[in-house]
C-alpha positions, -999 to +999 in steps of 0.1 A: -509-627-720-543-642-723-554-678-720-560-680-757-524-676-766-505-688-735-491-723-739-475-739-709-440-753-715-435-790-708-413-803-680-392-834-683-387-837-645-423-837-634-458-828-647-465-791-650-483-777-620-510-752-628-530-732-603-565-718-612-578-687-595-613-677-604-635-649-592-654-618-602-623-596-595-646-567-593-622-551-588-590-572-583-572-561-552-539-566-533-550-596-513-558-615-546-523-608-558-507-618-525-527-650-524-516-660-559-480-652-551-483-673-520-497-702-541-468-700-565-443-705-537-462-728-513-474-752-540-444-749-563-466-739-592-453-732-627-481-708-633-514-694-619-542-689-644-564-660-634-600-666-647-624-638-643-660-650-642-683-643-671-719-648-659-717-652-621-748-674-616-745-673-578-743-634-576-774-613-577-757-580-584-745-568-618-708-570-623-686-545-640-682-553-677-660-583-684-636-563-706-629-540-677-624-568-652-600-585-676-581-553-681-578-547-643-565-582-637-540-579-666-528-546-650-525-563-616-505-593-627-482-578-653-452-579-629-452-617-626-445-638-658-460-669-642-494-652-639-516-658-669-549-641-677-574-665-690-605-650-706-624-683-713-653-676-689-658-641-702-659-653-737-681-683-731-719-678-733-742-689-705-735-693-668-698-696-658-696-731-643-662-739-629-665-775-640-668-764-676-636-744-673-617-772-657-628-797-683-617-773-711-583-766-695-576-802-687-584-812-723-558-788-735-531-799-710-541-834-698-507-842-683-506-812-660-514-813-622-542-788-613-548-769-581-579-747-576-571-718-553-602-710-531-610-694-498-625-712-468-659-696-477-658-712-511-647-745-496-677-745-473-701-737-501-685-761-527-714-786-525-737-758-540-715-756-571-726-771-604-708-804-609-689-802-577-686-840-573-667-843-607-647-812-597-633-830-566-621-858-589-602-835-612-584-810-590-566-805-558-582-778-536-558-753-523-578-737-494-566-703-481-567-701-443-560-673-419-534-677-392-531-712-379-566-723-390-570-755-410-594-761-439-629-769-425-647-792-449-685-791-450-704-823-442-709-833-478-671-831-485-662-850-453-681-879-467-663-879-501-626-884-507-609-854-522-575-837-522-572-805-502-542-786-490-538-756-467-527-724-483-515-697-458-536-666-463-516-633-463-527-610-435-547-586-456-580-571-446-595-560-479-625-568-499-639-559-533-672-549-517-654-524-494-635-509-524-666-505-545-684-488-515-655-464-510-654-454-547-692-450-548-688-425-519-664-404-540-631-417-526-603-411-552-589-443-566-554-431-560-560-431-522-565-468-523-529-474-533-510-494-520-531-507-491-561-519-512-554-520-549-523-521-571-514-488-586-521-498-622-556-510-612-563-476-595-552-458-627-575-480-648-605-474-624-599-436-625-595-435-663-627-454-669-646-440-640-656-474-626-676-478-594-686-442-592-719-433-576-747-446-598-725-472-615-731-510-609-718-521-575 
């Protein structure tokens, strides 16, 4: 289900709680899925919207095509009906600014409560984001932390009121960078299952020969 046709159902008891999980997902991996599942439980979310970036203005390297990244995310999340693939940033022209996405989503569902799922590294770099001050006013930040660590706000955020909650990070040691490197070295996608990528994602990578030597990394 994509963001263009998924309509959250209303709730008489409380406002609908929606999590947003953005990223390049190049490729999506098991830690992404585990984190989103943790967010569903820990924050009592009604859904998590997965939002693959279109033009990643803070990344120098070339990403895999948006259509492939969307397809991999769809394959990874098909098991959970509360996960929704949202293609708004891939469809939107120009740099993918999170604030533009948040504005658009909140205009569609103004009564919902919104949580943005991020890692500690993103939390630390948030003051470099376009429109970050407005972003703080619009969403609760759900910051993924390892072990017993607590979210560490950078100086600019310490001086500005905002809502932040700790999200326990599942104990996975996996990164998209490492996965791309392995595949470029000729490792078969099937060998990355189940430790690094979901099996449907590995099948897609193999079928479309993504991340092979000479492909964008």
